[in-house]
N, C-alpha and C positions, 0 to 999 in steps of 0.2 A: 249905239245904245244896246245892240244885241250882245256885243262882247262884254259890256259892263254887266248885263244881266247874267251872262254865263259865268263871269267871275264871282258875282254875288251868289249864284246857285252853288258854285264850286266851294266857296267859303262856308256856306250853310251846310253842305254835305260833310265837309271836313269837321265842322263843329259838332254836327250830329253824331258822326262816327266817334269822336272823342267822348261825347256823353255816353254813348252806348258802351264804349270800352270801359268807362268807369262803372257803369251800372251792371254790366254783365256778370261780374262775380257775385254781386248781391242777388241777382235774378237766379243764378245757379244755386246759391246758398238757400234761397227761399224755396225753390223747387225741391231740393234735397230734404229740407225740414218738413215741408208739406207732405212729402211721400214717405216720411219716417226713415230716411237714409241718414241716420244720426252721425255715423262714422264719417261719411262723405262730407257732411256739413261741418263737422268739427275740423276735418283736415283743411277744408277751404278757409275756415276761420283762423286756424293756426298759421296759415300761409301769410296772413297779414293783408289779404286781398279785400277784406271786409272790416267793419268797425269792431271795437271791443264789445259793444252790445251784442253783436252777432256771435262773438266767441262765447259770451256769457250764456246766451240762449242755447247754443250748441252743446256746451258742457252740461247744462241742466237737462236738456232733452236726452242726451246720451246716458247720463247718470240715472235718470228716472226709468229709462227703457232697460238699462242693465239690471237695475233692482227688480223691475217687474218680470224680467226673463230669468232671474236667479243667477245672473252673471256677477257674483259678488266680487270676484277678483278685479274685473273691469271697473266696477263701481268704486272699490277701494283705491284703485290706481288713479282714477279721476279725482277722488277726494284728496289724495295726497298731492297730486300735481296742481290742482286748482282749489285749494281750501277757501280762498277769498271769494270764489264764485259760487260755492255750494253752502256756505255757512252763514247765511243771513246778511251778507253785505251787498 
């Protein structure tokens, strides 16, 4: 019985590690967004490690921050690269 429990524990640990591996990029992305590290969040989103919704939020966050900071070249570059994410869709 003890070896069966150990096997079950091992399987649970492996399953949990797989879950963490899937969730980790999203946790990193959320932290970057929460701390205003827009460029980092966008890079993570562009890597494909998170969902398209995360990419959308990253682009919008970086765009609005660029406009607020007067970084119009960055804002224009984002608008050209991601027109569908910034123009009401």
